C-alpha angles and dihedrals in degrees: 000000000000120000128211127199111240110230113241116243130207142199125203123229111240091216108045096016092227126140123260129180113269112267096034112136096196131039114256092207108048102042104269107326108172114252112212118218108274136163105279119240128227119233091260092049089048091053091050092048090048092050091048090050091052092052091048093050091049090051091048090049091054090049091051093048090048092048093048092046091049090049092050092047091047090050092049091047091051089049089049092050091048093049090046095048101040107025139041094232094101104033126011125197114259102261093204094056098112138105131209136183120240112260090252093050139061101202100167143023108299092004103272146026091265088063089232096151088207142093134190127259112315093189091230119082118198115235099200101262123135113251096177142323133212123206118216122188099258144015118308120225094154118100119234126247123201125206138139094010093305134101118214124203137167126220139194087245083081095251135118110212131206112200135180102260093216101044106019093232115148115254095181143328129215121204120217129185097263146356118332104217093146116101116238127240126200128207132159093353096309127108118211125196142148133236135202086245084080097253136119110214132206115197134173104258094217099051109013091238112155115248096180143318132216122212124220128178098251141022119308106221097151118103110241120238124208128208124165108326095332130093117203128198143149130232135204085247085080093250128126108209134201115195135180107255094219101048107015089236115157111249098178141331139196133205107231093188092237139051107301099224101138110098110242122247122208120198127164093344096311124110120211127193136167121231136211088222092076096263136098119212139212122198138178096258094214101053106012096244108160111238105170136019105189118192115224094164092222134060121283111203095156123088116261119238123220124207117177092331092312111119126207123196131173124207123221091255093053107264113146116210128189122193141167106263093207094057123112128218110238123231113293090348098152093039096051099036098074092054091045091053092049093050091048095052090046086065095237109172120254093017106126124214110275114250124238113273116275114287096008114154104160146322130210132188106227090186104231141078120259145168091181121114118234127247119210124200119171106316096337130093121201122200142164107240115183102303097341136083107218134192116210126195105228093208100051094025087224128132112255096193142340128215118200117219123196094251145012114307110230093149115093114237122240129201130220131153089000090299124119117217122192142146131233140200087254086075096248131127108215131204112199130179107250095214101048106018090235117149113245097182144322135213123212120221127183098258146018117301117225093149117104112236125240126203129206132161092353094308123116114210121197137163125225134202087241083080098252136115113218130205111202121193 
């Protein structure tokens, strides 16, 4: 009688996936898991199933490792983006990105990139006498800049003029396509200015030869500011632009949601600008990354002023705000804050009191309309407020004195040798003692003065809406 060896059969546990002899009701490996009746496997089939299972598990392991790695990398990337956007741990502003006029020059609107509107002692104090005047063909709203022995001024006759600062004789004139209300800035032998034809121009300061121009969609009334190799300016097309000074190539831009009229200020690598949308902004000046969006509730057309990283802005209805220029707006701050405030005042339990907005130091209602930019010297702020020049103590927030002019003050005051100079709609240029508010002298022009004065070598230069630039010694 021949004998045959019966082939052994197997069943696989659905829980632990291990082999059990065919006919077993419970798994011998995972403590009694029920094995449902299945087609038994031969030893060869079992080996193939085991090998297939091993390949499957290896593939699943790779997927898990990939998913975990992707999750970790995504988490780290989100952390990186957060640190980059809301802290200075990844990328700090370039602290040396500033520009300042020499003490004997006034090469940009309000003297320097901090928007200080002041200079130290010049050693020569003007007495209010006319040295010379130059007549353009239309009203002057532009503010003069002085550099390299020349004074530069724009006019609504569409020209930018370069005059001999000592004699007032015309060196050259450059015609644009519309009014030149923008105030010029000079750096490295090039003068930059905007025109209502929508262009920013770069001209050689010595000859008036055009180096380049950059076209925007609407008038450029903002005074350009220059720091390093970048020129910054705003346009009525709502855009803040940063261009390469040599080529005019756009480096970055930002939509401010309103006409960008406020002249930019650059201090320690951070650019500040006021907005007509009720916010003031701070950007990394090198790459345009927005750092702070500070709510002032009302329009800010005037230029901010920066003192040791503290920024002062004034709204058109006379609210003075001070904020920390190094602060950062947190994620969705201005979107979340209104709901937070409502929930807090509804008395809902566990809702804490909302904090002040990022950077806030103080605010003060000065009770008067203004488009004038402030000047800060020591602990005192000077500002044109309706028809008065006021001095405000920044510690007590109280007015120290008030000087009444004969008309509305649209001209921004400047400070030199402890004397405040400013123009008024009564057509007068005033010189007022900064300590007492006492008038030292005034000079009458033939029209309102909205131009901001500049001072160099003891001479005050100011434009008038009578169409003339005046040099007062």
